[in-house]
C-alpha positions in Angstrom: 48.2 -191.2 -56.9 45.5 -190.7 -60.0 46.3 -190.3 -63.7 48.6 -187.5 -63.9 48.1 -184.7 -66.9 49.7 -184.8 -70.2 52.6 -182.5 -69.5 53.4 -184.1 -66.1 53.1 -187.4 -67.8 55.6 -186.3 -70.7 58.2 -185.0 -67.7 57.9 -188.4 -65.8 58.8 -190.4 -69.3 61.7 -188.0 -69.8 62.7 -188.7 -66.3 62.4 -192.5 -66.7 64.2 -192.3 -69.7 67.2 -190.3 -68.4 67.8 -192.6 -65.4 69.1 -195.3 -67.7 71.7 -193.0 -69.2 74.8 -191.8 -67.8 74.9 -188.2 -66.7 75.9 -185.5 -63.9 73.7 -183.6 -61.5 71.2 -181.9 -63.3 68.7 -178.9 -61.6 65.1 -178.8 -62.3 65.0 -175.7 -64.4 67.6 -177.6 -66.8 65.2 -181.1 -66.4 62.4 -179.0 -67.5 64.2 -177.3 -70.2 65.2 -180.7 -71.9 61.8 -181.9 -71.4 60.0 -178.9 -72.9 57.8 -178.5 -69.8 57.5 -175.8 -67.4 59.6 -175.4 -64.1 56.3 -176.5 -62.0 55.4 -179.1 -63.9 58.9 -180.8 -63.8 58.9 -180.1 -60.3 55.8 -181.8 -59.6 57.4 -184.8 -61.6 60.4 -185.1 -59.5 58.3 -184.9 -56.3 56.2 -187.8 -57.9 59.1 -190.1 -58.9 60.8 -189.3 -55.4 58.1 -190.6 -53.5 58.3 -193.7 -55.4 62.2 -194.4 -54.9 62.9 -193.6 -58.7 64.5 -190.4 -58.3 67.0 -190.1 -55.4 68.3 -186.8 -54.2 67.2 -183.4 -55.6 68.7 -182.7 -58.8 69.7 -186.5 -59.8 68.1 -189.2 -61.2 69.0 -192.7 -60.4 67.8 -196.2 -62.2 66.8 -199.1 -60.0 70.1 -200.4 -58.3 72.2 -197.2 -58.2 73.5 -196.3 -54.8 71.9 -193.4 -53.2 74.1 -190.1 -53.7 75.5 -188.6 -50.6 74.1 -185.0 -50.1 76.9 -182.6 -50.0 76.8 -179.9 -47.0 75.9 -177.2 -49.4 73.2 -178.9 -50.6 71.9 -179.3 -46.9 72.0 -175.7 -46.7 68.3 -174.0 -47.4 68.5 -172.0 -50.5 69.1 -168.1 -50.0 65.9 -166.3 -49.8 65.6 -163.2 -52.6 65.5 -160.4 -50.1 68.8 -161.6 -48.4 70.8 -161.9 -51.9 69.3 -158.3 -52.4 70.3 -156.9 -49.3 73.8 -158.1 -49.7 74.3 -156.4 -53.1 72.5 -153.3 -51.3 75.1 -153.3 -48.6 78.3 -153.7 -50.9 76.9 -150.7 -53.0 76.2 -148.7 -50.0 79.5 -149.4 -48.2 81.8 -149.9 -51.4 80.8 -146.1 -52.9 78.6 -147.5 -55.6 75.8 -145.4 -53.8 77.4 -142.3 -52.6 77.0 -141.2 -49.1 75.1 -138.3 -48.0 72.4 -138.6 -51.0 68.9 -139.7 -51.6 68.6 -143.4 -52.7 66.6 -143.9 -56.3 62.8 -144.1 -56.6 61.4 -147.7 -55.8 60.5 -148.3 -59.4 64.2 -147.3 -60.0 65.6 -149.6 -57.2 63.5 -152.6 -58.2 64.7 -152.3 -61.5 68.4 -152.2 -60.5 68.0 -155.2 -58.2 65.8 -156.9 -60.2 63.1 -157.5 -57.5 59.6 -156.6 -56.6 58.4 -153.4 -54.5 57.4 -155.8 -51.8 60.8 -157.7 -51.4 62.7 -154.1 -51.9 60.6 -152.5 -48.7 62.1 -155.5 -46.9 65.4 -155.2 -47.8 65.7 -151.0 -47.3 63.9 -152.0 -43.8 66.8 -154.3 -43.0 69.5 -151.6 -44.2 67.7 -149.2 -41.9 67.9 -151.5 -38.8 71.8 -152.1 -39.8 72.5 -148.4 -39.8 73.2 -148.1 -43.3 70.3 -145.6 -44.5 68.1 -143.4 -42.6 64.3 -142.4 -43.4 63.9 -139.2 -45.1 60.5 -138.2 -45.9 59.2 -140.1 -49.1 62.9 -141.0 -49.4 65.4 -143.0 -48.0 69.4 -141.2 -47.5 72.5 -143.1 -47.4 73.6 -141.2 -44.2 75.0 -143.2 -41.4 73.1 -142.5 -38.4 75.0 -141.1 -35.5 75.5 -143.0 -32.4 73.4 -142.3 -29.2 76.3 -141.6 -26.8 79.1 -139.2 -27.6 81.9 -141.5 -28.1 84.9 -141.8 -30.4 87.1 -143.9 -32.7 90.4 -144.6 -32.1 92.8 -145.0 -35.0 96.2 -146.7 -33.8 98.9 -146.4 -36.2 102.9 -146.6 -35.7 103.8 -143.1 -36.6 107.7 -143.7 -36.3 107.5 -146.2 -39.0 110.5 -147.5 -40.6 112.7 -144.8 -38.9 110.3 -142.1 -40.3 109.0 -139.5 -38.0 105.5 -139.8 -39.7 103.1 -142.0 -41.6 103.9 -143.3 -45.3 101.9 -141.2 -47.9 99.4 -144.6 -48.6 98.8 -144.6 -44.9 98.5 -141.1 -44.6 95.6 -141.0 -47.4 93.7 -143.6 -45.3 94.1 -141.3 -42.2 92.1 -138.5 -44.2 90.0 -141.1 -45.6 89.1 -142.1 -41.9 88.6 -138.5 -40.5 85.9 -137.9 -43.5 84.1 -140.8 -42.7 83.9 -140.1 -39.1 82.6 -136.8 -40.0 80.0 -138.2 -42.0 79.0 -140.5 -39.3 79.0 -137.6 -36.6 81.7 -139.5 -34.3 84.9 -137.8 -33.5 88.2 -139.7 -34.7 91.5 -139.6 -32.2 94.5 -141.0 -33.3 97.0 -143.2 -30.9 100.5 -142.9 -31.9 102.8 -145.9 -31.6 106.4 -145.3 -31.3 109.1 -147.4 -32.0 112.9 -147.6 -32.6 115.7 -149.8 -34.3 117.2 -151.7 -32.0 121.2 -152.6 -32.1 120.6 -156.0 -33.7 118.5 -154.3 -36.7 115.3 -155.2 -36.0 112.1 -152.8 -35.1 110.6 -152.7 -31.7 107.5 -151.0 -30.7 107.8 -149.0 -27.3 104.0 -150.1 -26.0 104.6 -149.1 -22.5 104.9 -144.9 -23.8 102.2 -145.3 -26.5 99.5 -147.6 -25.2 96.0 -146.8 -27.1 93.5 -145.1 -24.6 90.6 -147.5 -23.2 87.6 -146.4 -21.8 83.4 -145.9 -21.8 84.1 -143.1 -24.1 85.7 -145.3 -27.3 83.1 -146.8 -29.7 86.0 -148.9 -31.1 89.4 -149.2 -32.7 91.3 -149.0 -36.3 94.3 -151.0 -35.7 96.4 -150.0 -39.0 99.1 -152.5 -39.4 101.5 -151.3 -41.9 103.7 -154.5 -41.7 104.3 -157.7 -39.3 106.5 -155.8 -36.7 103.5 -153.1 -36.4 101.4 -155.6 -34.9 102.2 -155.9 -31.5 100.5 -158.8 -29.2 100.5 -156.1 -26.3 98.9 -153.6 -28.0 96.4 -156.3 -29.2 95.8 -157.5 -26.1 94.8 -154.2 -24.8 92.4 -153.4 -27.5 90.6 -156.8 -27.1 90.4 -156.1 -23.1 88.8 -152.9 -23.9 85.5 -155.0 -25.0 84.9 -152.9 -28.1 85.0 -154.0 -31.8 88.6 -153.7 -33.5 89.0 -153.5 -37.2 92.4 -154.4 -38.3 93.6 -152.7 -41.4 95.8 -155.2 -43.2 97.9 -153.0 -45.1 101.0 -155.5 -45.8 101.5 -157.6 -42.9 99.4 -160.7 -44.3 97.8 -161.1 -40.8 95.2 -163.6 -41.6 97.9 -166.0 -42.7 100.5 -164.9 -40.2 100.0 -163.4 -36.7 96.4 -163.9 -36.7 95.8 -167.3 -38.2 93.2 -169.2 -36.6 92.1 -166.2 -34.7 87.9 -165.8 -34.4 87.5 -163.5 -31.7 84.1 -162.2 -32.3 84.9 -158.6 -31.7 87.6 -158.6 -34.6 87.5 -158.0 -38.0 90.2 -157.7 -40.8 90.2 -155.2 -43.3 92.5 -155.8 -46.5 92.8 -152.2 -47.6 95.7 -152.6 -49.9 97.6 -155.8 -50.1 95.6 -158.4 -51.6 95.0 -160.1 -54.8 92.2 -158.5 -56.0 94.4 -155.3 -57.3 96.6 -157.3 -59.4 93.5 -159.3 -60.9 92.0 -155.9 -61.8 95.2 -154.5 -63.2 95.8 -157.5 -65.2 92.0 -157.8 -66.7 92.6 -154.0 -67.6 95.9 -154.8 -69.3 94.3 -157.7 -71.2 91.2 -155.6 -72.3 93.7 -152.8 -74.0 94.9 -155.9 -76.2 98.1 -156.4 -74.5 99.3 -160.2 -74.5 102.7 -160.5 -73.2 103.1 -158.4 -69.8 106.0 -158.1 -67.5 105.6 -157.5 -63.5 108.3 -155.4 -62.4 109.0 -155.1 -58.4 112.6 -154.5 -56.6 110.9 -155.4 -53.5 109.6 -159.0 -53.8 110.2 -160.0 -50.4 107.0 -158.1 -49.3 103.7 -159.8 -49.0 101.6 -157.2 -50.8 104.0 -157.6 -53.7 103.6 -161.0 -53.7 100.0 -160.8 -53.4 99.7 -158.5 -56.4 102.0 -160.9 -58.8 99.6 -163.6 -57.7 96.6 -161.9 -58.9 98.3 -160.8 -62.0 99.3 -164.6 -62.6 95.8 -166.0 -62.0 94.4 -163.9 -64.9 97.1 -164.2 -67.4 97.3 -168.2 -66.8 93.5 -168.0 -67.5 93.9 -165.8 -70.7 95.1 -168.9 -72.8 98.6 -170.0 -74.4 98.9 -166.8 -76.1 99.4 -164.5 -73.4 102.5 -164.7 -71.0 103.8 -163.0 -67.8 107.5 -162.3 -67.1 108.6 -161.7 -63.7 111.6 -159.4 -62.9 111.9 -159.1 -59.2 114.3 -158.7 -56.5 113.9 -160.8 -53.2 114.2 -157.5 -51.3 112.0 -155.5 -48.8 110.7 -151.9 -48.9 111.8 -151.6 -45.5 115.3 -153.2 -46.1 117.9 -151.2 -44.1 120.7 -152.2 -46.6 119.1 -149.9 -49.0 120.4 -147.2 -46.9 123.6 -148.9 -45.7 124.7 -149.5 -49.4 124.0 -145.8 -50.2 126.2 -144.4 -47.6 129.0 -146.9 -48.7 128.5 -146.1 -52.1 128.5 -142.1 -51.8 131.1 -142.1 -49.0 129.3 -139.7 -47.1 129.4 -136.8 -50.0 125.9 -136.7 -50.7 124.4 -136.6 -47.5 126.8 -134.0 -46.5 126.0 -131.7 -49.4 122.4 -132.4 -48.3 123.2 -131.1 -44.8 125.0 -128.2 -46.1 121.9 -127.1 -48.3 119.6 -127.9 -45.8 121.4 -125.7 -42.9 121.4 -123.2 -45.6 117.8 -122.9 -45.9 116.5 -123.7 -42.3 115.3 -121.2 -39.7 117.8 -120.1 -37.5 115.9 -121.2 -34.6 116.1 -125.0 -35.6 119.4 -126.2 -36.2 119.8 -129.8 -35.2 122.6 -132.0 -35.4 123.5 -134.6 -38.0 122.2 -137.6 -36.4 118.6 -135.7 -36.4 118.7 -135.0 -39.8 120.0 -138.4 -40.9 116.7 -139.5 -39.1 114.4 -136.8 -40.9 115.9 -136.8 -44.4 118.9 -139.0 -45.1 117.4 -142.1 -44.7 114.5 -141.4 -47.0 117.2 -139.9 -49.7 119.5 -142.9 -49.7 116.3 -145.4 -49.8 115.2 -143.6 -52.9 118.4 -143.7 -54.6 119.1 -147.3 -54.0 115.5 -148.1 -55.2 116.3 -147.0 -58.4 119.6 -148.1 -58.4 118.1 -151.4 -57.9 115.2 -151.0 -60.5 117.5 -149.8 -63.2 119.0 -153.4 -63.6 115.2 -154.9 -63.7 113.9 -152.4 -66.4 117.2 -153.2 -68.6 116.2 -156.8 -68.5 112.2 -156.3 -69.4 113.4 -153.6 -72.1 115.6 -156.1 -73.6 112.2 -158.3 -74.3 110.9 -157.3 -77.7 107.3 -159.3 -77.2 106.5 -157.4 -73.8 104.0 -154.3 -74.6 103.0 -153.7 -71.0 105.0 -153.3 -67.7 103.0 -153.8 -64.2 105.3 -152.3 -61.7 105.0 -153.1 -58.2 103.9 -149.5 -56.8 103.6 -146.0 -58.1 107.1 -144.9 -56.7 108.7 -147.2 -59.0 106.3 -146.9 -61.9 107.2 -143.2 -62.5 110.9 -144.0 -62.3 110.0 -146.6 -65.0 108.3 -143.5 -66.8 111.8 -141.5 -66.6 113.6 -144.7 -67.6 111.6 -145.0 -70.9 112.1 -141.5 -71.5 116.1 -141.5 -71.1 115.9 -144.5 -73.4 113.5 -143.0 -76.3 110.8 -145.5 -75.2 107.5 -144.2 -76.7 104.8 -144.5 -73.9 102.1 -146.0 -74.5 102.6 -147.0 -78.2 105.6 -149.1 -77.4 105.3 -149.8 -73.6 102.2 -149.4 -71.6 102.8 -148.5 -67.7 100.7 -149.3 -64.9 101.2 -148.9 -61.2 99.6 -149.0 -57.7 98.5 -146.7 -55.1 97.4 -143.7 -57.4 99.4 -140.9 -55.6 99.2 -137.6 -56.4 102.4 -137.3 -58.2 100.9 -140.0 -60.6 97.5 -138.2 -61.3 99.8 -135.1 -62.0 102.4 -137.0 -64.3 99.5 -139.2 -66.1 100.4 -142.3 -64.7 97.5 -145.0 -65.1 97.5 -146.4 -61.4 95.3 -148.7 -59.3 93.4 -146.7 -56.7 92.6 -148.4 -53.6 89.3 -146.6 -52.6 90.3 -145.7 -49.4 86.9 -143.3 -48.9 85.2 -146.6 -49.3 87.3 -148.6 -47.3 86.9 -146.0 -44.4 83.2 -145.7 -44.8 83.0 -149.6 -44.5 85.3 -149.8 -41.2 83.2 -147.0 -39.3 80.0 -148.9 -40.2 81.4 -151.9 -38.5 82.7 -150.1 -35.2 79.5 -148.6 -34.9 77.0 -151.5 -35.9 79.1 -154.2 -35.2 76.1 -156.6 -34.6 74.4 -156.1 -38.0 74.1 -159.4 -39.7 76.2 -158.3 -42.9 79.3 -158.3 -40.3 78.0 -161.6 -38.4 78.4 -163.5 -41.7 81.8 -161.9 -42.8 84.8 -162.1 -40.6 87.2 -160.3 -43.2 86.8 -158.0 -45.8 88.7 -157.5 -48.9 88.2 -154.0 -49.9 88.1 -153.3 -53.7 89.4 -150.2 -55.8 89.7 -149.5 -59.2 92.0 -148.7 -62.2 92.7 -144.8 -63.0 93.3 -145.0 -66.9 95.5 -142.2 -67.7 98.5 -141.3 -70.7 101.0 -144.3 -69.8 98.4 -147.2 -70.2 
């Protein structure tokens, strides 16, 4: 092989000495740094010693009779190409809202600096993004526009409109519906809403009336968005109809935990699961925000801890606080109840003995138009259940807040959602607890009422979620979706006066 140069000889001597010492697996870059030679020189030394049998594997040195190390599957895989890594990062920026839709991208010089790449690699990445439908060329620039689909097709959003006894979607789901409509407008594709109907049966369970409200199928449908607010909203019959249409299906998991429940093990190539709000990441982000403000002792408060979304948020908070060290603590003040639990309304009726709802009926009838005077049963379905649930949630939350307020070390309350977080703010005002000097309060959902009242809350970024989902439905065969079967859509903390 000839006499090696001086630097290469130094590298080989270093590897020979290292072979007789115990050590962990080392990379070529780290070996070069320890030996004081360049990366290329160390790579040549590794190659020469591998040829003689002194070096086994790629990153590890062995001595004489040591058994060869088994190569892990990850090491067998070729390293990711630089442009693939940059393309993944650009895709996340375009779909996640870091680069706004409808605007021109930065210049090539700015983009190369942002993604730490060369102009040649950047052009390859931009060409790939154009093929995946993320950007379109506009003169000398690239624009973050979603190109329209060639055929005049529409996207169908499937949702249970009579969810939990209410004639309309909850506030959070309505926000998502509006975001989907805006994303479809930007993509120049119509959005249709297929309303599922359901009713509470005699045994107290909730059932979807699929026969009366099955979503449409046909060549004019580009794809489906199935909004799953809870386990009971995921119907096997509806799901079978969507799959039989042969179109891409985006399941929006908004509290059903479908990957660990109804869809566990499902690997259908036309289905992708998008976790919009029921994920650990929201708890992780909120806990990191609270710790960054200097809080060391935190309480998580939830009067409906039987729902999977509350458990997942709590798990995310626990993971961050547990990593923070022994000087930090997290206390749980929870009740094993569900937000959809009918006992809220039933106990409310028993406690009020009908007086509250009768007074509500009287006031409602006095202000209702003369042409619309429904009976008591109809008003109960429209208004009475929501009234009692709010009152019972407040009653259940009061005891949890009393427990948390008795803990002198706790300086931050992370509350399960904005509804209960606003109740916690009212509680502090009644108890003369100063916010945020004594207690900081953070919620989830970022509802409009929370913005008006200055509540620090976690925004689930439904605009970016809808953009991501619409892109999948219009470009299901793009490389990004071939590599990702499920997507956890990340939001952001909205700092306000309470936290």
